[in-house]
py3Dmol code that shows the C-alpha trace and the ligand (Angstrom):
import py3Dmol

protein = """\
ATOM      1  CA  MET A   1       0.000   0.000   0.000  1.00  0.00           C
ATOM      2  CA  LYS A   2       1.425   3.377  -0.888  1.00  0.00           C
ATOM      3  CA  THR A   3       1.498   6.249   1.537  1.00  0.00           C
ATOM      4  CA  GLY A   4       1.324   8.738  -1.372  1.00  0.00           C
ATOM      5  CA  ARG A   5       4.198  10.955  -0.214  1.00  0.00           C
ATOM      6  CA  PRO A   6       6.862  12.861  -2.246  1.00  0.00           C
ATOM      7  CA  THR A   7       9.762  11.119  -4.074  1.00  0.00           C
ATOM      8  CA  PRO A   8      12.298   9.968  -1.459  1.00  0.00           C
ATOM      9  CA  THR A   9      15.968  10.939  -1.347  1.00  0.00           C
ATOM     10  CA  VAL A  10      18.711   8.351  -0.770  1.00  0.00           C
ATOM     11  CA  GLU A  11      19.470   9.800   2.677  1.00  0.00           C
ATOM     12  CA  ARG A  12      15.843   9.538   3.770  1.00  0.00           C
ATOM     13  CA  LEU A  13      15.592   6.017   2.402  1.00  0.00           C
ATOM     14  CA  GLN A  14      18.734   5.032   4.301  1.00  0.00           C
ATOM     15  CA  ARG A  15      17.376   6.486   7.535  1.00  0.00           C
ATOM     16  CA  ALA A  16      14.020   4.756   6.998  1.00  0.00           C
ATOM     17  CA  VAL A  17      15.591   1.284   6.846  1.00  0.00           C
ATOM     18  CA  GLN A  18      18.524   1.792   9.225  1.00  0.00           C
ATOM     19  CA  HIS A  19      17.019  -0.327  12.054  1.00  0.00           C
ATOM     20  CA  VAL A  20      15.798  -3.152   9.825  1.00  0.00           C
ATOM     21  CA  GLN A  21      17.280  -6.541  10.715  1.00  0.00           C
ATOM     22  CA  GLY A  22      16.281  -8.464   7.596  1.00  0.00           C
ATOM     23  CA  GLU A  23      17.801  -8.366   4.140  1.00  0.00           C
ATOM     24  CA  ILE A  24      18.089  -5.023   2.303  1.00  0.00           C
ATOM     25  CA  ARG A  25      18.826  -4.781  -1.425  1.00  0.00           C
ATOM     26  CA  TRP A  26      19.318  -1.431  -3.171  1.00  0.00           C
ATOM     27  CA  GLY A  27      18.100  -0.989  -6.758  1.00  0.00           C
ATOM     28  CA  GLU A  28      16.800  -4.566  -6.988  1.00  0.00           C
ATOM     29  CA  PRO A  29      15.204  -5.285 -10.418  1.00  0.00           C
ATOM     30  CA  LEU A  30      11.649  -6.348  -9.617  1.00  0.00           C
ATOM     31  CA  SER A  31      11.501  -8.495 -12.754  1.00  0.00           C
ATOM     32  CA  ARG A  32      13.454 -10.976 -10.579  1.00  0.00           C
ATOM     33  CA  ILE A  33      10.643 -11.350  -8.085  1.00  0.00           C
ATOM     34  CA  LEU A  34       7.512 -10.909 -10.222  1.00  0.00           C
ATOM     35  CA  SER A  35       6.007 -14.012 -11.780  1.00  0.00           C
ATOM     36  CA  LEU A  36       5.581 -12.183 -15.123  1.00  0.00           C
ATOM     37  CA  GLN A  37       9.295 -11.314 -15.050  1.00  0.00           C
ATOM     38  CA  VAL A  38       8.883  -7.695 -16.143  1.00  0.00           C
ATOM     39  CA  GLY A  39       9.380  -4.445 -14.233  1.00  0.00           C
ATOM     40  CA  GLY A  40      12.037  -1.923 -13.252  1.00  0.00           C
ATOM     41  CA  PRO A  41      13.965  -1.609  -9.983  1.00  0.00           C
ATOM     42  CA  ALA A  42      12.838  -0.821  -6.450  1.00  0.00           C
ATOM     43  CA  ASP A  43      14.757   1.986  -4.749  1.00  0.00           C
ATOM     44  CA  VAL A  44      15.140  -0.488  -1.952  1.00  0.00           C
ATOM     45  CA  LEU A  45      13.810  -4.004  -1.448  1.00  0.00           C
ATOM     46  CA  VAL A  46      13.431  -5.099   2.174  1.00  0.00           C
ATOM     47  CA  VAL A  47      12.813  -8.642   3.374  1.00  0.00           C
ATOM     48  CA  PRO A  48      11.791  -8.184   7.035  1.00  0.00           C
ATOM     49  CA  SER A  49      13.027 -10.959   9.309  1.00  0.00           C
ATOM     50  CA  ASP A  50       9.813 -11.118  11.362  1.00  0.00           C
ATOM     51  CA  VAL A  51       6.683  -9.121  12.248  1.00  0.00           C
ATOM     52  CA  GLU A  52       8.649  -6.784  14.555  1.00  0.00           C
ATOM     53  CA  ASP A  53      10.876  -6.004  11.575  1.00  0.00           C
ATOM     54  CA  VAL A  54       7.785  -5.204   9.456  1.00  0.00           C
ATOM     55  CA  ILE A  55       6.808  -2.740  12.179  1.00  0.00           C
ATOM     56  CA  ARG A  56      10.316  -1.209  12.058  1.00  0.00           C
ATOM     57  CA  VAL A  57       9.931  -0.673   8.288  1.00  0.00           C
ATOM     58  CA  ILE A  58       6.515   0.940   8.700  1.00  0.00           C
ATOM     59  CA  GLN A  59       7.768   3.232  11.454  1.00  0.00           C
ATOM     60  CA  GLY A  60      10.921   4.163   9.500  1.00  0.00           C
ATOM     61  CA  ALA A  61       8.870   4.843   6.372  1.00  0.00           C
ATOM     62  CA  ARG A  62       6.434   6.923   8.384  1.00  0.00           C
ATOM     63  CA  SER A  63       9.030   9.099  10.062  1.00  0.00           C
ATOM     64  CA  GLU A  64      10.856   9.713   6.747  1.00  0.00           C
ATOM     65  CA  GLN A  65       7.635  10.002   4.709  1.00  0.00           C
ATOM     66  CA  ILE A  66       8.668   7.214   2.349  1.00  0.00           C
ATOM     67  CA  PRO A  67       6.020   5.283   0.371  1.00  0.00           C
ATOM     68  CA  PHE A  68       6.072   1.502   0.659  1.00  0.00           C
ATOM     69  CA  VAL A  69       4.362  -1.433  -0.955  1.00  0.00           C
ATOM     70  CA  VAL A  70       4.291  -5.170  -0.203  1.00  0.00           C
ATOM     71  CA  LEU A  71       4.672  -7.626  -3.054  1.00  0.00           C
ATOM     72  CA  GLY A  72       4.154 -11.356  -3.285  1.00  0.00           C
ATOM     73  CA  GLY A  73       4.487 -10.736  -7.002  1.00  0.00           C
ATOM     74  CA  THR A  74       1.985 -13.012  -8.731  1.00  0.00           C
ATOM     75  CA  ASN A  75      -0.834 -10.611  -9.641  1.00  0.00           C
ATOM     76  CA  VAL A  76       1.155  -7.459 -10.254  1.00  0.00           C
ATOM     77  CA  VAL A  77       2.870  -5.606 -13.073  1.00  0.00           C
ATOM     78  CA  VAL A  78       5.530  -3.061 -12.166  1.00  0.00           C
ATOM     79  CA  ARG A  79       6.220  -0.414 -14.814  1.00  0.00           C
ATOM     80  CA  ASP A  80       9.690  -0.307 -16.388  1.00  0.00           C
ATOM     81  CA  LYS A  81      10.888   2.689 -14.370  1.00  0.00           C
ATOM     82  CA  GLY A  82      10.333   0.727 -11.188  1.00  0.00           C
ATOM     83  CA  ILE A  83       9.137   1.781  -7.755  1.00  0.00           C
ATOM     84  CA  ARG A  84      10.258   4.805  -5.765  1.00  0.00           C
ATOM     85  CA  GLY A  85      10.395   4.032  -2.087  1.00  0.00           C
ATOM     86  CA  ILE A  86      10.421   0.727  -0.237  1.00  0.00           C
ATOM     87  CA  VAL A  87       9.219  -2.599  -1.597  1.00  0.00           C
ATOM     88  CA  MET A  88       8.714  -5.314   0.998  1.00  0.00           C
ATOM     89  CA  GLN A  89       8.712  -9.034   0.417  1.00  0.00           C
ATOM     90  CA  LEU A  90       7.406 -11.064   3.345  1.00  0.00           C
ATOM     91  CA  LYS A  91       9.105 -14.311   2.393  1.00  0.00           C
ATOM     92  CA  GLN A  92      10.572 -14.772   5.901  1.00  0.00           C
ATOM     93  CA  LEU A  93       7.063 -14.752   7.427  1.00  0.00           C
ATOM     94  CA  THR A  94       6.414 -18.425   6.860  1.00  0.00           C
ATOM     95  CA  ARG A  95       5.105 -19.760  10.182  1.00  0.00           C
ATOM     96  CA  ILE A  96       2.001 -21.896   9.960  1.00  0.00           C
ATOM     97  CA  GLN A  97       0.229 -23.696  12.796  1.00  0.00           C
ATOM     98  CA  GLU A  98      -2.984 -25.483  13.694  1.00  0.00           C
ATOM     99  CA  GLU A  99      -4.931 -23.924  16.545  1.00  0.00           C
ATOM    100  CA  ASP A 100      -8.113 -25.175  18.259  1.00  0.00           C
ATOM    101  CA  ASN A 101     -11.345 -26.164  16.473  1.00  0.00           C
ATOM    102  CA  GLN A 102      -9.947 -26.582  12.940  1.00  0.00           C
ATOM    103  CA  VAL A 103      -8.513 -23.066  12.827  1.00  0.00           C
ATOM    104  CA  VAL A 104      -5.168 -22.660  11.060  1.00  0.00           C
ATOM    105  CA  TYR A 105      -2.975 -19.577  11.432  1.00  0.00           C
ATOM    106  CA  ALA A 106      -0.562 -18.773   8.601  1.00  0.00           C
ATOM    107  CA  GLN A 107       1.830 -15.851   8.362  1.00  0.00           C
ATOM    108  CA  ALA A 108       1.476 -13.591   5.347  1.00  0.00           C
ATOM    109  CA  GLY A 109       4.497 -14.916   3.453  1.00  0.00           C
ATOM    110  CA  VAL A 110       3.191 -18.513   3.335  1.00  0.00           C
ATOM    111  CA  ARG A 111       2.334 -19.451  -0.250  1.00  0.00           C
ATOM    112  CA  LEU A 112      -1.319 -20.484  -0.689  1.00  0.00           C
ATOM    113  CA  PRO A 113      -0.494 -23.996  -1.985  1.00  0.00           C
ATOM    114  CA  ARG A 114       1.563 -24.620   1.171  1.00  0.00           C
ATOM    115  CA  LEU A 115      -1.387 -23.603   3.348  1.00  0.00           C
ATOM    116  CA  MET A 116      -3.595 -25.888   1.272  1.00  0.00           C
ATOM    117  CA  GLN A 117      -1.130 -28.796   1.698  1.00  0.00           C
ATOM    118  CA  PHE A 118      -0.777 -28.131   5.442  1.00  0.00           C
ATOM    119  CA  ALA A 119      -4.577 -28.297   5.773  1.00  0.00           C
ATOM    120  CA  SER A 120      -5.004 -31.406   3.651  1.00  0.00           C
ATOM    121  CA  GLY A 121      -2.221 -33.149   5.602  1.00  0.00           C
ATOM    122  CA  ARG A 122      -4.388 -32.692   8.707  1.00  0.00           C
ATOM    123  CA  ASN A 123      -7.615 -33.797   6.999  1.00  0.00           C
ATOM    124  CA  LEU A 124      -8.886 -30.224   7.016  1.00  0.00           C
ATOM    125  CA  SER A 125     -11.065 -29.099   4.142  1.00  0.00           C
ATOM    126  CA  GLY A 126     -11.794 -25.565   2.858  1.00  0.00           C
ATOM    127  CA  MET A 127      -8.549 -24.513   1.159  1.00  0.00           C
ATOM    128  CA  GLU A 128      -8.776 -26.807  -1.878  1.00  0.00           C
ATOM    129  CA  TRP A 129      -9.628 -23.882  -4.187  1.00  0.00           C
ATOM    130  CA  ALA A 130      -6.124 -22.542  -3.509  1.00  0.00           C
ATOM    131  CA  ALA A 131      -4.458 -25.471  -5.275  1.00  0.00           C
ATOM    132  CA  GLY A 132      -2.208 -23.917  -7.898  1.00  0.00           C
ATOM    133  CA  ILE A 133      -2.716 -20.261  -6.868  1.00  0.00           C
ATOM    134  CA  PRO A 134       0.909 -19.215  -6.393  1.00  0.00           C
ATOM    135  CA  GLY A 135       0.349 -16.030  -4.324  1.00  0.00           C
ATOM    136  CA  THR A 136       0.975 -15.523  -0.630  1.00  0.00           C
ATOM    137  CA  VAL A 137      -1.541 -15.611   2.204  1.00  0.00           C
ATOM    138  CA  GLY A 138      -1.127 -11.812   2.542  1.00  0.00           C
ATOM    139  CA  GLY A 139      -1.819 -11.193  -1.145  1.00  0.00           C
ATOM    140  CA  GLY A 140      -4.611 -13.769  -1.029  1.00  0.00           C
ATOM    141  CA  VAL A 141      -6.354 -11.864   1.765  1.00  0.00           C
ATOM    142  CA  VAL A 142      -5.942  -8.477   0.042  1.00  0.00           C
ATOM    143  CA  MET A 143      -7.156  -9.828  -3.307  1.00  0.00           C
ATOM    144  CA  ASN A 144      -9.835 -12.118  -1.830  1.00  0.00           C
ATOM    145  CA  ALA A 145      -8.186 -14.732  -4.037  1.00  0.00           C
ATOM    146  CA  GLY A 146     -10.236 -17.625  -5.259  1.00  0.00           C
ATOM    147  CA  THR A 147     -11.902 -19.496  -8.049  1.00  0.00           C
ATOM    148  CA  ARG A 148     -15.474 -20.409  -8.864  1.00  0.00           C
ATOM    149  CA  LEU A 149     -15.032 -23.193  -6.318  1.00  0.00           C
ATOM    150  CA  GLY A 150     -14.327 -20.987  -3.337  1.00  0.00           C
ATOM    151  CA  GLU A 151     -12.473 -17.914  -2.185  1.00  0.00           C
ATOM    152  CA  MET A 152     -10.607 -16.480   0.758  1.00  0.00           C
ATOM    153  CA  LYS A 153     -13.680 -14.866   2.291  1.00  0.00           C
ATOM    154  CA  ASP A 154     -15.317 -18.317   2.665  1.00  0.00           C
ATOM    155  CA  VAL A 155     -12.652 -19.452   5.148  1.00  0.00           C
ATOM    156  CA  LEU A 156     -11.094 -16.286   6.551  1.00  0.00           C
ATOM    157  CA  SER A 157     -11.862 -15.846  10.219  1.00  0.00           C
ATOM    158  CA  ALA A 158      -9.473 -12.991  11.121  1.00  0.00           C
ATOM    159  CA  VAL A 159      -6.541 -10.999   9.779  1.00  0.00           C
ATOM    160  CA  ASP A 160      -3.310 -10.311  11.661  1.00  0.00           C
ATOM    161  CA  PHE A 161      -2.646  -6.734  10.595  1.00  0.00           C
ATOM    162  CA  VAL A 162      -0.169  -3.890  11.168  1.00  0.00           C
ATOM    163  CA  ASN A 163      -1.606  -0.446  10.567  1.00  0.00           C
ATOM    164  CA  LEU A 164       0.241   2.660   9.355  1.00  0.00           C
ATOM    165  CA  ARG A 165       1.057   3.650  12.941  1.00  0.00           C
ATOM    166  CA  GLY A 166       2.884   0.351  13.347  1.00  0.00           C
ATOM    167  CA  GLN A 167       0.213  -1.091  15.678  1.00  0.00           C
ATOM    168  CA  ARG A 168      -0.530  -4.787  15.387  1.00  0.00           C
ATOM    169  CA  VAL A 169      -4.274  -5.482  15.439  1.00  0.00           C
ATOM    170  CA  ARG A 170      -6.612  -8.419  14.858  1.00  0.00           C
ATOM    171  CA  LEU A 171      -9.328  -7.680  12.284  1.00  0.00           C
ATOM    172  CA  ASN A 172     -12.283 -10.044  12.442  1.00  0.00           C
ATOM    173  CA  ALA A 173     -13.468 -11.136   9.022  1.00  0.00           C
ATOM    174  CA  LYS A 174     -17.095 -10.469   9.963  1.00  0.00           C
ATOM    175  CA  ASP A 175     -16.199  -6.761  10.246  1.00  0.00           C
ATOM    176  CA  LEU A 176     -14.627  -6.647   6.765  1.00  0.00           C
ATOM    177  CA  SER A 177     -16.382  -6.519   3.437  1.00  0.00           C
ATOM    178  CA  PHE A 178     -15.376  -8.508   0.403  1.00  0.00           C
ATOM    179  CA  THR A 179     -16.126  -8.198  -3.276  1.00  0.00           C
ATOM    180  CA  TYR A 180     -14.879 -10.033  -6.331  1.00  0.00           C
ATOM    181  CA  ARG A 181     -11.059 -10.099  -5.968  1.00  0.00           C
ATOM    182  CA  LYS A 182     -11.003  -7.370  -3.352  1.00  0.00           C
ATOM    183  CA  THR A 183     -11.123  -7.147   0.430  1.00  0.00           C
ATOM    184  CA  MET A 184     -11.828  -3.761   1.992  1.00  0.00           C
ATOM    185  CA  LEU A 185      -8.988  -3.314   4.483  1.00  0.00           C
ATOM    186  CA  PRO A 186      -7.593  -0.289   6.257  1.00  0.00           C
ATOM    187  CA  LYS A 187      -4.175   0.956   5.048  1.00  0.00           C
ATOM    188  CA  GLY A 188      -1.352  -1.214   6.328  1.00  0.00           C
ATOM    189  CA  ILE A 189       0.157  -4.664   6.008  1.00  0.00           C
ATOM    190  CA  VAL A 190      -1.362  -8.100   6.412  1.00  0.00           C
ATOM    191  CA  VAL A 191       1.106 -10.138   8.464  1.00  0.00           C
ATOM    192  CA  GLY A 192      -1.004 -13.269   8.907  1.00  0.00           C
ATOM    193  CA  ALA A 193      -4.452 -14.825   8.701  1.00  0.00           C
ATOM    194  CA  TRP A 194      -6.606 -17.293  10.597  1.00  0.00           C
ATOM    195  CA  VAL A 195      -8.707 -19.592   8.449  1.00  0.00           C
ATOM    196  CA  GLN A 196     -11.604 -21.684   9.725  1.00  0.00           C
ATOM    197  CA  LEU A 197     -11.577 -25.112   8.096  1.00  0.00           C
ATOM    198  CA  THR A 198     -13.704 -28.219   8.540  1.00  0.00           C
ATOM    199  CA  LEU A 199     -12.810 -31.842   9.231  1.00  0.00           C
ATOM    200  CA  SER A 200     -12.880 -34.146   6.249  1.00  0.00           C
ATOM    201  CA  THR A 201     -11.115 -37.291   5.144  1.00  0.00           C
ATOM    202  CA  GLY A 202      -7.635 -36.954   3.679  1.00  0.00           C
ATOM    203  CA  GLU A 203      -8.785 -38.845   0.557  1.00  0.00           C
ATOM    204  CA  GLU A 204     -11.653 -36.434  -0.121  1.00  0.00           C
ATOM    205  CA  VAL A 205      -9.447 -33.357   0.222  1.00  0.00           C
ATOM    206  CA  GLU A 206      -6.730 -34.915  -1.928  1.00  0.00           C
ATOM    207  CA  ALA A 207      -9.172 -35.960  -4.641  1.00  0.00           C
ATOM    208  CA  LYS A 208     -10.661 -32.453  -4.892  1.00  0.00           C
ATOM    209  CA  THR A 209      -7.229 -30.834  -4.984  1.00  0.00           C
ATOM    210  CA  LYS A 210      -6.019 -33.214  -7.668  1.00  0.00           C
ATOM    211  CA  THR A 211      -9.014 -32.400  -9.875  1.00  0.00           C
ATOM    212  CA  TYR A 212      -8.449 -28.638  -9.531  1.00  0.00           C
ATOM    213  CA  LEU A 213      -4.750 -28.972 -10.357  1.00  0.00           C
ATOM    214  CA  GLN A 214      -5.425 -31.128 -13.405  1.00  0.00           C
ATOM    215  CA  TYR A 215      -7.942 -28.560 -14.636  1.00  0.00           C
ATOM    216  CA  ARG A 216      -5.383 -25.760 -14.210  1.00  0.00           C
ATOM    217  CA  ARG A 217      -2.647 -27.651 -16.038  1.00  0.00           C
ATOM    218  CA  ALA A 218      -5.027 -28.391 -18.899  1.00  0.00           C
ATOM    219  CA  THR A 219      -6.328 -24.843 -19.265  1.00  0.00           C
ATOM    220  CA  GLN A 220      -3.590 -22.402 -18.161  1.00  0.00           C
ATOM    221  CA  PRO A 221      -0.188 -21.526 -19.687  1.00  0.00           C
ATOM    222  CA  LEU A 222       1.781 -22.582 -16.618  1.00  0.00           C
ATOM    223  CA  THR A 223       5.081 -23.163 -18.431  1.00  0.00           C
ATOM    224  CA  LEU A 224       5.522 -19.486 -19.380  1.00  0.00           C
ATOM    225  CA  PRO A 225       5.945 -16.470 -17.058  1.00  0.00           C
ATOM    226  CA  ASN A 226       2.515 -14.934 -16.332  1.00  0.00           C
ATOM    227  CA  ALA A 227       0.630 -13.212 -13.532  1.00  0.00           C
ATOM    228  CA  GLY A 228      -2.664 -15.086 -13.509  1.00  0.00           C
ATOM    229  CA  SER A 229      -5.901 -13.704 -14.933  1.00  0.00           C
ATOM    230  CA  VAL A 230      -5.420 -10.241 -16.419  1.00  0.00           C
ATOM    231  CA  PHE A 231      -9.062  -9.113 -16.291  1.00  0.00           C
ATOM    232  CA  LYS A 232     -11.948  -9.719 -13.927  1.00  0.00           C
ATOM    233  CA  ASN A 233     -14.824 -11.680 -15.392  1.00  0.00           C
ATOM    234  CA  PRO A 234     -17.656  -9.283 -16.293  1.00  0.00           C
ATOM    235  CA  PRO A 235     -21.003 -10.192 -14.651  1.00  0.00           C
ATOM    236  CA  GLY A 236     -22.465 -13.284 -16.295  1.00  0.00           C
ATOM    237  CA  ASP A 237     -19.600 -13.726 -18.752  1.00  0.00           C
ATOM    238  CA  SER A 238     -15.933 -14.655 -18.864  1.00  0.00           C
ATOM    239  CA  ALA A 239     -13.116 -12.314 -19.872  1.00  0.00           C
ATOM    240  CA  GLY A 240     -11.310 -15.213 -21.561  1.00  0.00           C
ATOM    241  CA  ARG A 241     -14.338 -16.023 -23.711  1.00  0.00           C
ATOM    242  CA  LEU A 242     -14.709 -12.403 -24.858  1.00  0.00           C
ATOM    243  CA  ILE A 243     -11.001 -12.008 -25.665  1.00  0.00           C
ATOM    244  CA  GLU A 244     -10.959 -15.274 -27.596  1.00  0.00           C
ATOM    245  CA  ALA A 245     -14.148 -14.357 -29.477  1.00  0.00           C
ATOM    246  CA  ALA A 246     -12.510 -11.046 -30.417  1.00  0.00           C
ATOM    247  CA  GLY A 247      -9.831 -13.081 -32.206  1.00  0.00           C
ATOM    248  CA  LEU A 248      -7.059 -11.979 -29.856  1.00  0.00           C
ATOM    249  CA  LYS A 249      -5.530 -15.322 -28.857  1.00  0.00           C
ATOM    250  CA  GLY A 250      -1.864 -15.142 -29.833  1.00  0.00           C
ATOM    251  CA  ALA A 251      -1.929 -11.318 -30.307  1.00  0.00           C
ATOM    252  CA  ARG A 252       1.491  -9.867 -29.492  1.00  0.00           C
ATOM    253  CA  VAL A 253       3.298  -6.665 -28.672  1.00  0.00           C
ATOM    254  CA  GLY A 254       6.996  -7.520 -28.652  1.00  0.00           C
ATOM    255  CA  ASP A 255       7.398 -10.536 -26.393  1.00  0.00           C
ATOM    256  CA  ALA A 256       4.113  -9.974 -24.555  1.00  0.00           C
ATOM    257  CA  GLU A 257       1.488 -12.377 -25.901  1.00  0.00           C
ATOM    258  CA  VAL A 258      -2.177 -13.159 -25.251  1.00  0.00           C
ATOM    259  CA  SER A 259      -1.814 -16.826 -24.371  1.00  0.00           C
ATOM    260  CA  THR A 260      -2.898 -19.251 -27.060  1.00  0.00           C
ATOM    261  CA  LYS A 261      -3.973 -21.627 -24.263  1.00  0.00           C
ATOM    262  CA  HIS A 262      -6.114 -19.244 -22.179  1.00  0.00           C
ATOM    263  CA  ALA A 263      -7.059 -15.839 -23.589  1.00  0.00           C
ATOM    264  CA  ASN A 264      -7.299 -14.153 -20.167  1.00  0.00           C
ATOM    265  CA  PHE A 265      -3.591 -14.752 -19.576  1.00  0.00           C
ATOM    266  CA  ILE A 266      -0.761 -12.617 -20.961  1.00  0.00           C
ATOM    267  CA  VAL A 267       2.542 -14.486 -21.081  1.00  0.00           C
ATOM    268  CA  ASN A 268       6.110 -13.296 -21.369  1.00  0.00           C
ATOM    269  CA  ARG A 269       7.669 -15.034 -24.371  1.00  0.00           C
ATOM    270  CA  GLY A 270      11.184 -14.083 -23.272  1.00  0.00           C
ATOM    271  CA  THR A 271      12.150 -10.455 -23.048  1.00  0.00           C
ATOM    272  CA  ALA A 272       8.823  -8.639 -22.691  1.00  0.00           C
ATOM    273  CA  THR A 273       8.845  -5.212 -21.042  1.00  0.00           C
ATOM    274  CA  ALA A 274       6.112  -3.759 -18.866  1.00  0.00           C
ATOM    275  CA  ALA A 275       5.476  -1.184 -21.617  1.00  0.00           C
ATOM    276  CA  GLN A 276       4.779  -3.995 -24.099  1.00  0.00           C
ATOM    277  CA  VAL A 277       2.473  -5.747 -21.628  1.00  0.00           C
ATOM    278  CA  LEU A 278       0.545  -2.515 -20.977  1.00  0.00           C
ATOM    279  CA  SER A 279       0.276  -1.777 -24.673  1.00  0.00           C
ATOM    280  CA  LEU A 280      -1.143  -5.271 -25.267  1.00  0.00           C
ATOM    281  CA  ILE A 281      -3.643  -4.728 -22.434  1.00  0.00           C
ATOM    282  CA  ARG A 282      -4.821  -1.495 -24.123  1.00  0.00           C
ATOM    283  CA  LYS A 283      -5.211  -3.318 -27.429  1.00  0.00           C
ATOM    284  CA  VAL A 284      -7.273  -6.103 -25.812  1.00  0.00           C
ATOM    285  CA  ARG A 285      -9.515  -3.648 -23.970  1.00  0.00           C
ATOM    286  CA  GLN A 286     -10.107  -1.508 -27.040  1.00  0.00           C
ATOM    287  CA  THR A 287     -10.867  -4.483 -29.279  1.00  0.00           C
ATOM    288  CA  VAL A 288     -13.269  -6.116 -26.797  1.00  0.00           C
ATOM    289  CA  ALA A 289     -14.999  -2.768 -26.153  1.00  0.00           C
ATOM    290  CA  ARG A 290     -15.372  -2.133 -29.901  1.00  0.00           C
ATOM    291  CA  LYS A 291     -16.647  -5.619 -30.733  1.00  0.00           C
ATOM    292  CA  PHE A 292     -18.837  -6.371 -27.718  1.00  0.00           C
ATOM    293  CA  GLY A 293     -19.361  -3.070 -25.897  1.00  0.00           C
ATOM    294  CA  VAL A 294     -17.823  -4.543 -22.728  1.00  0.00           C
ATOM    295  CA  ARG A 295     -15.220  -2.540 -20.811  1.00  0.00           C
ATOM    296  CA  LEU A 296     -12.940  -5.123 -19.192  1.00  0.00           C
ATOM    297  CA  GLN A 297     -11.730  -4.308 -15.675  1.00  0.00           C
ATOM    298  CA  LEU A 298      -8.195  -5.244 -14.671  1.00  0.00           C
ATOM    299  CA  GLU A 299      -7.675  -7.904 -12.022  1.00  0.00           C
ATOM    300  CA  TRP A 300      -3.912  -7.194 -12.098  1.00  0.00           C
ATOM    301  CA  LYS A 301      -2.473  -4.357 -10.046  1.00  0.00           C
ATOM    302  CA  ILE A 302      -0.338  -2.023 -12.176  1.00  0.00           C
ATOM    303  CA  ILE A 303       2.128  -0.055 -10.069  1.00  0.00           C
ATOM    304  CA  GLY A 304       5.357   1.920 -10.376  1.00  0.00           C
ATOM    305  CA  GLU A 305       6.642   5.075 -11.962  1.00  0.00           C
ATOM    306  CA  THR A 306       5.359   6.184 -15.362  1.00  0.00           C
TER     307      THR A 306
END
"""
ligand_1 = """\
53
FAD
C -0.437 -19.129 -12.733
C -1.279 -18.248 -11.857
C -2.565 -18.628 -11.528
C -3.359 -17.825 -10.715
N -4.617 -18.229 -10.411
C -5.375 -17.456 -9.606
C -6.711 -17.870 -9.268
O -7.194 -18.902 -9.682
N -7.443 -17.059 -8.461
C -6.937 -15.885 -7.963
O -7.625 -15.212 -7.201
N -5.695 -15.478 -8.280
C -4.905 -16.221 -9.083
N -3.639 -15.807 -9.401
C -3.185 -14.477 -8.954
C -2.491 -14.382 -7.596
O -1.741 -15.553 -7.277
C -3.457 -14.051 -6.482
O -4.198 -12.878 -6.754
C -2.748 -13.857 -5.145
O -3.701 -13.710 -4.144
C -1.826 -12.628 -5.144
O -0.899 -12.851 -4.117
P 0.542 -12.179 -4.085
O 1.103 -12.528 -2.755
O 1.340 -12.550 -5.267
O 0.176 -10.649 -4.101
P 0.587 -9.560 -5.177
O 0.120 -9.982 -6.497
O 2.020 -9.186 -5.021
O -0.233 -8.312 -4.634
C -1.588 -8.116 -4.887
C -1.978 -6.850 -4.115
O -1.933 -7.133 -2.726
C -0.998 -6.282 -2.046
N -0.359 -7.100 -1.020
C 0.278 -8.279 -1.195
N 0.657 -8.779 -0.019
C 0.247 -7.893 0.919
C 0.337 -7.864 2.341
N 0.917 -8.848 3.032
N -0.201 -6.806 3.000
C -0.798 -5.784 2.317
N -0.898 -5.756 0.972
C -0.392 -6.812 0.289
C -0.036 -5.807 -3.124
O 0.588 -4.600 -2.775
C -0.984 -5.685 -4.308
O -1.727 -4.497 -4.227
C -2.831 -16.602 -10.216
C -1.525 -16.208 -10.544
C -0.758 -17.023 -11.372
C 0.641 -16.568 -11.717
"""
view = py3Dmol.view(width=600, height=400)
view.addModel(protein, "pdb")
view.setStyle({"model": 0}, {"cartoon": {"style": "trace"}})
view.addModel(ligand_1, "xyz")
view.setStyle({"model": 1}, {"stick": {}})
view.zoomTo()
view.show()
C-alpha cells in the first residue's frame, strides 16, 4: 500500500531502513521477483526478518515520509521505471500452525499452496480452491483470491494486521467486506491470517485438490511467465471467452502475448517489457470494447513510476 508521499531521497531512504534486521537490497530489479518477469527496480527491497521487523519498516517509512508497498508478485505488473520508495517481500514470514477447532494460522508470506497442503495433511477441508494459486496468504487476503469453487472470504476468520502507525491489530473477518477479488482493508500490512476449516477425510481433500490442479494444467499456460488472470470476469460472462471471441488469442506486442492456451492470460515469451504488456492490455480492452461493448476491468495491479 502506498502512503502517497513525495519522491524519497537516498538519505531519507537510508534512515528509513537503518534499524531493519532483515535483508536489504538497493536498486533490486523487480523483474526478478515478479512471476511475469517484467518491471524496473525498487529503490530499496526489504525482506523483514519477522513481524517486529515489518513494524520497524513501517515506522521508518512513516518518520521519513517514504512510500512503501508489499509484493508477493503473482498478480502485479511493475512499470519499467520501477518503484520509488520501499518494496517489501514477506518471504521470511512463513510460520504456519494449527490452533483449536480446525482453525489454522498462517503468516502472510506462506504461499497459498503450502497452506492448502498443510490443511489437507491434517484432513482439514476448505482450502482446496487454492491449489495452484501461487500467491501468498497476505496477497490472497488483500485480493480475496479464489476461483469459482471458493475464495478467501469463505474461510477467513481474522486478519493479523499492522496499521500505518505500526500497531498490530486483529481484524475479524465479519467486520470486513469482500467483493470479487477485493477485500476492503484499512491501510497497512497483512502479516497473517486465521482460516476456519472443517474436518474431512484426507482422501476427499486430496481428490478435490487433484481435480483442480489437473484442470489448471489443462487450461492455463503454466510453463511461461505470467501473472494469472489479467481481467476480472464481467457479470455473467468470462473475460477469456470475450477475448478469444474477439480473435485476440496469440496477439502480441513484442514478447508480450495473449496466451494461445487461455485468452485471459498474458505471457512473457522471453524479453517482454512492462510497456509492451501494458500496450497489449490497451489493445485487448479496445478491441473487446469495440466488438462487444464490454469494458474489461483489470484484475492485475499495475504499479510503479510512469
Ligand atoms: C499461474 C497463476 C494462476 C493464478 N490463479 C489465480 C486464481 O485462480 N485465483 C486468484 O484469485 N488469483 C490467481 N492468481 C493471482 C495471484 O496468485 C493471487 O491474486 C494472489 O492472491 C496474489 O498474491 P501475491 O502474494 O502474489 O500478491 P501480489 O500480487 O504481489 O499483490 C496483490 C496486491 O496485494 C498487495 N499485497 C500483497 N501482499 C500484501 C500484504 N501482506 N499486506 C498488504 N498488501 C499486500 C499488493 O501490494 C498488491 O496491491 C494466479 C496467478 C498465477 C501466476
